N, C-alpha and C positions, 0 to 999 in steps of 0.2 A: 824601865823605871829610872835608870841612871840619868837619862836625858831629862826626864821630868823633874827629878830632884835638882839637876843642874839649873834648869830654868827657874825654879822656885827659889833656890838659894841666891841667884843673881837677879832677883826680881826688880830691884831698882834700875839696873842697866837695861832690862827688857822694857820697863815702863818708859825710861828716858828715850830709848831707841824708837819706840812707837810714837812717842810724843813729838820728836823731831821730824820723823817722816810725815806725821799728820800735819804739822805746821807747814812743811814744804808743800804738801798737797793743797792745804788751804790757800796758799799764795798762788798756786797754779790755776785754781778754779776760775778766776776772772779772765784768764787767758784762753779758755776753751771757746772756740767759735760755735755759735748756735745758728743752725739752719732753719729758716721759717718756711721754706718752700717744700711742701709735701710732694709735689709733682716730680721734684728732682730725685726722688726715691723710686720712681718707677723704673723697671728694666730698660736699659738703653735700646733693646731691640723692639720695644712696643712701638706701634705705629704713631701713637700720639706723641711720644718722646722724640721720634724721628722728625715728625712734622714740626715740633717746637724748635728743634735744632736747626732745621732747614729754614724756618722763618726767621730766626735770629740771624742766621748767616746771610740771608737774602735782604732782609729789611732792617737788620740791627735791632729788632724788638720782638716781643712775644705777642701774646694775645691780650686784649683788654681785660684786666682783673679787678677793676674798680669803676663805680659809677659815681659821679658827683652832680647833684641837682641844685642849681643855684636859682633862687626865686627872686623876683622883683628886678631883674636886669633888663634894660633896653638892649636892642641888638648891637649897637656900638660897643657897649661895655662888655657884652657877651663875647664879642670878637677879641677885645683886649684881654679878657680873662683867659681865653684859650691860649693866647701868646704867653701870658704869665705862667700858666700851668706847664707849658712845654719847657720853660726855663728852670723849673724846680729840679734839684738834684734828686735822682731816683726815678723820675717820670720819663719813660722812654718814648711814649707816643700819646697823642691826644686826638681823639675823634669827637667831632660835634657837628652840628648842622652845617657850619661853614666848610667842613672837609667833605661833605656829601653833595653840596649844592652851591651855586653861586649866589651868596647872600647879598651881593650888590644889586641884584634884581629885586623887585617888589616880591614879598613873600607870597602874595596872591598868585603870582605867575609860576611858582615852583610846584613840583608834585606834592600834593597835600598829604599823601601817605608818608612821603619822606619827612616833611615838616613835623607831622604828628609824632614821628618816631623820636625826634630830638627837641621838640618844643611844646610846652603845654601852655595853657592860658596864664600860668603863673611864672614860668621860667624856662631855662635851658638845661639839657642833659649833656653831660660830658662823660665819654668813656675813656678811661686812663689805663695805660699799660705801665705798671710800676714795678721796679726791681724789688723782689721780695726781701732782699737784705737791707733795703733802705726804706721799706714801707712805712714804718712808724713816723719817721721824720717827714717823708713825702706827703702823707695824709694830713699831718698837722699843717704843713705849709700850704697845701691845696685848700684846706678850709679857710685858712687865714687869708689867702689870695682872693677867694670869693667874697669874704666879708670886707676886704679892702676895697672892693668894687661896689660896696654898698648893697650887697645882696641882703634881702630881707629874711631869708631862710636858707640854710645849707644842710644838705643831707648826703651821706656817703654810704655805699654798700658795695658788695662784690666780694670775691675770694680774698683779695689782699686785705680788705677791711675786716672780714670775718677772722682771718688768721691772726691779724694784729690785735683785734679785740679779744680773741680766745687766749692768745699768749699773755696779754697784759693782765686779763682777769685772772688767769690761772697763776701767773707769777706772783700777783698780789695775794692770792688766797693760799698758795702752797705754804708759805710761812705761817699763816694763821692755822692752816690745817695741821701742819707739823706741831705747832704749839698745842693744839687741841689734842692731837694724838699723844703728845707727851704727858698732858694732864690725865688723860684716860689711863695711860700706862701706869702713871704714878699711883693713881687711886687703886687700880686693880692689883698691881704688883704688891702694893702695901697691904691689901686685904689678904693676899695669899702668901705673904712672906713671913719671916720670923723676926725681921728688924725693919724699922722705919727707914733705915739708911740704905737698904738693898737697892731701891729704885735709883739711887744716885749712881751706884756701880753699874747697874743695868744700862742706864741711858748714857753714861760716860763712854762705855766700851762701844755701844752701837753708834753713837755720834761720831767717834773717831773712825770706825769702819766706814760709815757714809762719807765722811770727809775724804778719806783715802781713796774711795772709789771715784768720787766726783773729780778730785784733783788729777788722778791718773788718766782722765779722759783727754788730757793734753796730748797724749801719745796718739789718740785717734785723729787729732786735727780738729774735728767738729762733731757735734751730735745734733740731732733734731730737737726742735723745741718741745716736742711731745716727750722725748726721753728725758730732757732736762727737767720737765715738770713732774714726771712720774717716778724717776729713778729713786730719789731719796725716800719718798713715801712707801714705795713698793719694797725697797731693800729693808727698810725698818719693819714693815709688815711681815715679810716672809722670814727674816733671819732672827727675829725675837725669840722663836722657838728654841734656838740654840742656846741662848742666854738662860731661858727658863730651865731647860734640861740641866745645864751646868750648875745653876743655883741649887736646884733640888737634889741633884746628886751629891753636891758638896754638903748640904744639910744632913742627908742620910749617913754620910761618912763621918760628920762630926759626932753623931750619936755613937758611932763605933769607937772613934778615937777622940774623946772630948779633951784630953790633955795635950794633943799634939796636932795643931791645926795644919801644919806643913804636910804631915803624913796623911791626914784626912783629905787634904787637897790633892796630894799625889795620887791617891786611890780614886778620887773623883775624876781626875783628869784621865786616868787609865780607863775607868769604867764608862765615862762620857764620851771618849774619843770615838769609839765605833758608832755610838748612837748619833752624835753630831755629824761625824764624817758621812755616814750613810744618808742622813737627812740632807746634808749640804750637797752631796753627790747627785741625788736624784733631782733636787731643785736646780742645780747647776746645769745638768744635761737637759732639764725641761726648758730652761731659758735658752740654752745654746741651740736647741732644736729650732728656734726662730730664725737662725742664721741660714737655714736651708731655703727660706722663702725667696721667691723671685722678687717680691715687693721688698725693696732694700730697707724699709723702715724696720723690718723684722730683724735683719742683722744688726742694725744700729742699736735697737732696744736689747736684743739677745746678748750682744757682747757686753754692753754696760751692766746689765742686770746679772749676768753670770759672773762678771768681774766683781760685782758687789757681794755676791755669795761667797766668793773666794776670801775677800777681805773680812767679811763677817765671820767666817769659820776660823780664820787665822786669829782674829781679835778675841773671839770667845774662847778658843782653846789655849792660847798663849798669853794674851794680855789680861783677860778677865781674872784668871787665877791669881796672878801677881797683884792686881789691883785689890782683890778681896783680902789677900793676906796683908797688904799694906794698910788696909782700912779695918782691920779686925777690931781695934778699939772702938771706933764709932759704931761699927756693926753690933758689937756686944753692948755698948752703952745704950743704944736705941732698940734693943730687943723688946718684943712684946709677945704676949701669949697668942696662940692661933685664934684668928677671928673667924675661921670657918669650922663648921662641924666635921666630924669623921664622915668619910665617904663609904663606909661599910654598908650602910642602908642604901646609899645611892647604887652601889653595885648590885645589891639584891633586887632593887626596883628595875634596874635596867635589864637583868636577866629574866625577870618576869614579863616585862613588856616587849622583849625583843621579838618574840614570835608574832604577836598581833601587829606590832609596827612594821615588821618585815613583810607581813602579808599586804599591808597598805602600800608599802614601797613597791612590791611586785606588781600591784595593780596600776600604779602610776608610771611605772618605768617605761612601758611601751609608748604611751602618749607622749611622755617627756622626750624620749629619744627621737620620735618623729617631729615633735614641735621644735626642738632646738636646731633642726636642719632647715626650718622654714622662716627663721627670723628675717625681718626686713632690715638690711644694713644700710647705713649712710656712710659715705666715703669721703666727702669733702669737709672743709672747715665750716661750712654753713651749719652743719649739724652740731657744732660746738657752741653755737650762740643761741641764747634764749630769746624768744619772740618779745618778751617783756623788757629786755635790756634796751639801753639807748641805741645800740647797734641795730637791734631787731626792729625798733620803732622807725629808725630812719630808713631802713630797707623797706619797710611797709609803706612809708610815705612815697618813696620812689616808685614802688609797684603800683600804688593807687593812681599815680599821675601817668605812668607809662606802661602798665601791666608788668607782671613778673616776666622777666626776660633774661636772656643770656646771649653773649656774642661768640660766635664760632668763626673761624677763618679757614678758608680752603685755598690752597695754592695749586695752580694749574699752569701748564706751559704757556708762555706768552705768544700771542700771534695767531692762535687757532680761534678766531673769533666766532665762526659758525658754530663750533662745538661749545664754546663759552656761552653763547646766547641760548643755545638749546638746553644747556645745563641749567642756566639761570631760570628759564621758563619753567622747568620741572621743579626746581627749588621753590620758586614763588607759588607754585600750585600746591604745595604742602600746607595743610591747614594750620600748622603751628609756626610757619615762617612769616615773620612780620615784614621783613624787608630784606632785599639783597642789593649790595652795593659792589660794583666792579667797574673796570675801565669800560667795558662793553656797553653798559647801560647808564653809566654816569657821564662819561665824556662821549665817545662814539668810536666804534671800530673803524669808521671812515676817516678819523683824524689821526695822522701818524703821531705816535708818542712823542717824538722829538719836537713837535709843534706845541705841546702842552707845557705850561710852566712846571719847573722842576718841583716845586713845593706840592703841587697837586699830583703830578705824575708818580712821584716817589712813594706816594701813599698806596698806590695801586699796581705799579709795575716796577720790578727791580730784578736785575741779574737773571733775566730769562724767565721770570715767573710773573703770572698775573694773580693778584690777590682778590678773592672774593669774600667779602664780609657778610655774614649771615646773621640777622637779627631774629632770634627765635622767641616765641612767646610760650613760656612754660615755667613750671615751678622747678627750681633747681634741685629739690629734694624728692621729686616724684619718680615713680618707676617708669613713667612714660618717657623720661629723658633718653633712657638707654635704647628704647625702640626707635626714638627719633634719630639718635646717633647712628644707629645701624642703617636707617633709611637713607640718610644723607651720604654715608659712606658708600652705600649700594649705587646711588646715582653718580657719585664721582667716579667709581670704577667702571660704571656702564659707558661713560663718555671718554674717560682717560686711562682706564686700566690702573696700572701701578704708578702712573705719573701724577695722580691726584693725591693731596695731603691734606688732612683735616686736623685741626687743633682747636681746643677749647676746654673749659673747666670740666664740662660734663663728658667730653670725649676722653679726657684723662681719667676721669672717675669710672668711665666704662671700661677702659683698659685695666683699671685697678681692680674692678669687680671681677673681670674675667681671670686676672692673674691670681687674686686671693682665693678664688674658688678652686683653682688648680692647686694652690699651695696648701690649703687647709688639711686635706687628707694626708699629704706627705709629712707635714709638720707633726700632726698628731701621731702618726704611725712611728715616726722617728722617736719622739718623746716617750711614747709608751714602751717601745722596744728598749730604749736606753734605760728607762726606769726599772723595767722588768729585769734587765741584766744586772743592774746594781743591786736590786733586792735578792736576786738569785745568789749572788756572790755573798751578800751580807748575811743572809740567813741559811746559806748552803742548802737551798731547797728549790725544787722544780715547781711545786704547787703553790707555795706561799705568795710569790709575785702575782699569780693569777687571782688567788683569794683576796689579796690586798687591793688589787686594781679594780675589782668589781664594784665595791661600795664607793670608791673614789670616782669612777666614771659615772655612776648613777647620780652622785651628788652634783657632778658638773652638768649632767643632762637636766636634772630638775631645776637647777639654778638658771640655766640658759633657756629653759622652756617658758619660764615666767613671763619674759617680755612678749613672747608670741601669744600666750593666752590673754595677756593684758592689752593686746593690740598696739604695742609700742615698737618703734624701731630702735636700733642700737648701732652706735658708731663702731665701725670695724676695729678701730684702734682699741676701743674699750674691750671688745671680744678677745683680741689678742692678749691684752693685759690680764684679764680675769682668767682666761684658759690657763695662762702660765702660773698666775698667783694661786688660784684655787688648787691647782694640781700640786704645786709645791707644798702648800700648807697642809693639804689633806694627806699627802705622803708622810709628812713629818708626824701628824697625828697617828697615822697607821703604824709607822715604825715604832713609836713610843708604845702603843698598845700591844703590838706584836711581840716585842721584846719582853714585856711584862707577862703576856700570856705564856710564851714558851718557857719563861722562868718558872712560872706557877704551875705549868703543866707537868713539870718534872716531879712535883710533890703532890699533885691533886688529880682527880678525874676531870674530864673536859668541862662539865658545867661549873663545877666549883672553881676551876682555874679561870674560866671566863669571868665569873663573879668577882674573884680576887684581883684579876688584871684590870678590870673596870675601876675598882676601888683605888688601886695603886696608881693607875695612869690618870685618873680623873683630874687631879690637881693640876698637872702639867698641861693636859689638853684643854681643860676649861679656862686656865689662865690665858693661854694664847688665843683660843677661839673667842673668848669673851672680849679681849682687847680688839681683835679684828672686827668682831660684830659691832660693838659699840662705836669704834672709831669709824667704820664704814658707813654706818647709818648716820652718824653725825656729819660726816662729809656730804652724804646725799642731801641732808636737809639745809646745809650751810652754803655749799658751793654754788655759784651763779653760772659757772662754766658747765655746760651740759655734759661734756665728756668726762670731767672730774666727778660730777654728780653721779653719772651712770656707773662709773668705776666704784664709787663709794658704796652704792646700793648693791652692785654684784659682789664686791668683797665681803661686805657685811653679811648678806644673805647666804653667800657661798660658804662662809666660815661656819655659820650656825648649822646649815644642812650638813656640812661635812662632819661637824661634831656629833650630830645625831646619829650618823652613819657609823661612827666609830664606837658608839655605845650601844648600838642595836644590831644593825646588820652584820658588821664585822665579827662581833663575838659569836653570833649565830652560825656564821659560815665556818668559823673555826671549830665549833662544836660538831656541826654536821659533817665536816671534812676531816675529822680527827684521823680516821684510818689512812686517808689519802696523804695527809701531812706526815704522819708517822713513817710511811713507807716511801716517801719521796724526799726525805730531808736527812742529811747526814748528821750523825751525832745528836739526834733529838732527845734521846734519853728520857722518854715520856714515862710518867707514873703508870704502873699497871698492877692489878691484884694477882696474887698467887692463885693457882688453881686449887690448892688445898686450903679450905676454910676462908677466913676473912683477913688473914694476916697479910699485910702489904709490905712491899719492899720499895 
């Protein structure tokens, strides 16, 4: 208590120190580099990553990641446009009809299949390889270059376009989403608070915690654009439970010490410390478990989110009490009577309904468990763009003119022309291969490479490798991609063994799918073991962690099963986020209820203790869950970015389901397992009747 009183008596210095550090972090935020290339987070040992690195080393470029369709251009202007596109900063390579065939000849004399792949009756198609870090400016300049050549219409699509569009739409909407979340928090906190001024303290503390977290990312060097978009919203969503607990604990102690607010706050800090610490610890380790993923986006998000939990914990435990005491006058001035009714009846209703509702939960739990393992995931940036958006409409226009397609590149040793021709023949026989371009079938293996102009030779042969460009006709989001990837890989290995290297957006996504499937089990096991360990230490019990985790896991299964039964796919990033967020929020609710139950159980029989615990914990759990539910559903309806919209729905629905579990299944489990909890917990001190008569102790 001496340390606590020391902090409270020097509260001005504490507030000043936090303010200065926050200001420094705000100044550092613009200096944090943002990485827009999701493929850079694949493990370095994956084949697609090795292939991309080899291609960049041999050809100085990667794979085409954008398509530009320019309508209304004559052939001479189309050729000039190709030259102008190559000069744009950030454009590493340009493929078009002129790089696949001799356009100085009459088009009627060229292979018509090749012509149809690059030219429609309205215009020409260009496949661009763009540096992901310069994509935004390069795409703007590419569109401007096409219009400068009097193109009557310009459309852009591809991974670079999708990533840029998703990042821009999300960045523009995140500020709006945060503002909307703040409004929701203000309304709900005001309804559940004792003063109209409490929400100011609430938001000030959490805003400073978020700023400290985002500013200290400068020590990481860079973060992914997904982390940049999600971190602030998720930190606010997960850590507001701590502020809710601190506010309500202080109110209770104010009733005990109405004349001494410092003493009331000191007791609130002491009582709230273990609750907030245990909640923060389980959420911290839940986020940190993402770091064991092979897919490095997990480590990127895990470190930033875990760091955010640390700053939220420190801010709520040490800054918030000082700000509350510094703002006592406005808090008292704007006090209002309780706007919510007593939750005594609510506790009674929950205990009456917990058996029938738990029966329903038991009926749906098995289908939910099976369904959440069968969700169709999307892994690329294309899944983040709505079909009705401008980017979606332009992609559809290109697909209508040239069919949905993707470009893959295979590198094989130079000079083995018989093997290369045999491989090309097998590739061309695949039903979804639209065209194959290589030195052997574009120039001729009979012509020595040194006799071919450098501009044409360097596109197909470089540093001992022959580049085979494969145009595939497929939907980049379909399951069939991955079977096609495996078939092309098999053909390359059949002819060249380990000397063939395949790269492409779908190839990287295939590796990502394989990697994440292997990661999921390890991440979930690590997070559950870490959370169980923290709960075991917190409650000094062997059984309570298991009892608490059962309803939490069931809530997550039910939430994740909904997309499967609705026939919807889900972006894997969204799955990572909701798995961590719902787990963290649910554990917070469970800890709040469990502490109330154990306290009530020392004075009442199990069923009465459960009823009283629901009544006392309801205000804190409902406040947090209602904020998450309303904010999540609002994000779902407002966000145009599919990933953000999905996360909103998952967070909102997950918070509501978890809240129901805390008021129905968890109380029932404690009642049914009372004997087990009593005999597997240290110092439980449970109430029990004397054997003689009805006198109780």
